[in-house]
C-alpha positions in Angstrom: 40.9 18.6 -43.9 40.3 16.5 -40.8 41.7 17.6 -37.5 44.6 15.6 -36.0 43.8 13.7 -33.0 44.4 15.3 -29.8 46.2 13.1 -27.2 45.5 13.9 -23.5 47.8 12.4 -20.7 46.1 10.1 -18.5 45.8 11.2 -14.8 46.3 8.6 -12.1 43.5 8.3 -9.8 44.1 7.1 -6.3 42.1 4.0 -5.4 40.8 4.4 -2.0 38.1 2.1 -0.1 36.2 2.3 3.0 35.8 -1.1 4.5 32.9 -1.5 6.8 32.3 -3.9 9.5 29.3 -4.0 11.7 28.9 -6.0 15.3 25.5 -6.9 16.3 24.9 -6.5 20.0 22.3 -7.0 22.6 21.5 -4.1 24.9 22.5 -4.5 28.5 18.9 -3.9 29.4 17.4 -6.2 26.6 16.4 -8.8 29.0 14.8 -6.5 31.5 11.9 -4.1 31.4 12.2 -0.5 32.5 11.9 0.1 36.2 8.2 0.9 36.2 7.4 -2.5 34.3 7.6 -5.8 36.1 10.5 -8.0 34.8 9.3 -9.9 31.8 11.1 -13.2 32.5 10.8 -15.4 29.5 11.4 -12.7 27.1 14.8 -12.7 25.3 16.5 -11.7 22.1 19.3 -13.2 19.9 21.5 -11.8 17.6 24.4 -12.9 15.1 27.7 -13.3 16.9 30.7 -11.8 15.6 31.6 -9.1 13.0 29.6 -8.7 9.7 31.5 -7.3 6.9 29.9 -5.4 4.4 32.7 -5.1 2.1 34.4 -1.9 0.5 33.5 1.2 -1.4 34.9 4.3 -2.5 34.3 7.4 -0.2 30.9 8.7 -1.2 29.7 5.3 -2.0 27.0 3.2 -0.5 27.2 -0.5 0.9 24.2 -2.5 1.6 24.1 -6.0 3.2 22.2 -8.3 5.8 23.1 -8.0 9.4 22.2 -11.7 10.0 19.1 -13.2 11.8 17.6 -11.5 14.9 15.1 -13.6 16.9 12.8 -12.8 19.6 11.8 -15.8 21.8 8.7 -15.2 24.2 8.0 -18.0 26.7 6.1 -15.8 29.3 2.9 -17.5 30.6 0.0 -15.9 28.4 2.6 -14.1 26.6 1.6 -10.5 25.8 3.1 -7.8 23.4 6.6 -6.8 22.9 8.5 -4.3 20.9 12.3 -4.6 19.6 14.2 -1.4 19.2 17.5 -0.9 17.5 20.2 1.8 17.3 23.6 2.1 16.0 27.0 3.7 17.1 29.1 5.6 14.6 31.4 3.8 12.4 35.1 4.6 13.0 38.7 4.0 11.8 41.8 5.0 13.4 41.5 7.9 15.8 38.0 8.4 14.9 38.3 12.1 14.1 35.4 13.5 11.6 37.1 12.2 8.5 37.4 8.8 10.2 33.8 8.7 11.2 30.8 7.6 9.5 28.0 9.0 11.6 24.9 6.8 12.7 22.8 9.2 10.6 24.5 7.5 7.4 23.5 4.1 8.6 19.9 3.1 7.6 18.1 0.0 8.8 15.1 -2.0 7.4 13.9 -5.1 9.3 12.1 -6.8 6.2 9.3 -9.5 6.8 9.4 -12.2 9.3 11.4 -15.1 8.3 9.9 -17.2 11.1 6.8 -16.4 13.2 5.6 -19.3 15.6 2.6 -18.9 17.9 -0.7 -17.0 17.8 0.4 -13.5 17.5 0.2 -10.6 15.1 3.8 -9.4 14.0 4.7 -5.9 12.6 8.0 -5.3 10.9 9.2 -1.7 11.8 10.3 -1.1 8.1 8.9 -4.0 5.8 10.7 -2.5 2.7 14.1 -0.7 1.6 12.0 2.2 0.9 11.0 2.3 4.6 14.6 2.3 5.8 15.4 4.5 8.7 18.6 6.0 10.0 19.9 4.7 13.3 21.2 8.1 14.9 18.2 7.6 17.3 16.6 4.4 18.6 13.8 3.0 16.1 11.3 0.1 16.3 12.8 -2.9 14.6 9.8 -5.2 15.1 6.8 -5.8 17.4 4.3 -8.4 18.2 0.9 -8.2 19.6 -1.6 -10.6 21.3 0.4 -13.7 21.9 -2.3 -16.1 23.3 0.3 -18.9 23.8 3.1 -19.0 26.1 5.5 -20.0 23.5 6.4 -18.0 20.5 9.3 -17.0 18.3 9.7 -14.2 15.7 12.7 -13.9 13.5 14.1 -11.4 10.7 17.0 -10.7 8.7 17.6 -7.0 8.8 19.6 -4.9 6.3 21.8 -2.1 6.6 22.4 0.6 4.1 25.5 2.6 4.7 26.4 5.8 2.9 30.0 6.9 3.1 30.8 10.7 3.3 32.8 11.9 0.4 35.4 13.0 2.6 35.8 9.8 4.3 39.3 8.5 4.7 40.0 5.0 3.5 40.5 2.3 5.9 38.5 -0.4 7.8 35.5 1.1 9.9 33.9 -0.6 12.6 30.5 0.2 14.4 27.9 -1.5 16.5 24.2 -2.2 16.0 22.3 -2.7 19.1 19.0 -4.5 19.3 16.8 -4.7 22.7 13.3 -6.0 23.5 10.9 -5.2 26.2 
C-alpha cells in the first residue's frame, strides 16, 4: 500500500541583498615621484569618474565587474619605465561596524591585458587573467611598462574586481574606493 504524501509547510526565507558601489580614484601622489626620485613631469594616470555599481548579491555571494578604463600617458622626454599600483578601502554601509564592512581582503583585482598600447614600450599586466587576481588589502602592481624609447606613449586597461561578501554581511548599499597611482 503506497504511503500518503507528506506535506511540509513552506518557510519564508528573507531576501537580503548587498549592493556594491566602487569609486575609482587617483592617489594624491599619483603625479609625483617619491622624494628620493626626481619629479616625473609628463607621467599621468586617468581613472573612471563617478561610482561604478557592481549590482547586488546575497550575503556570502560574489560580484564581478569591470571598473572601467584606466590609462597612463607618458610624455616625458625619452620616456622611461613606470609602474602603476592599486589598492582599495574596505566597503562599508551604515555605521561600518564589522557586520557592515566588507574588508579589502575580500576585494580581488585583475588588470587583464592592455586594451591600448601606443609607443615603443614593453607592457606587463600585473594580473593577466582572473586566475591571477590578487586581494587589495595591500598595494599591488596593476600594470607596468619598460623601455619607452619615444617621448609619447599611452597604455590602457579595463580591470575587473571580484568582491566576495561575508556570510554575516548586513544587507544594504556598500561603498568603497579603489585607488590607482603611477610612478
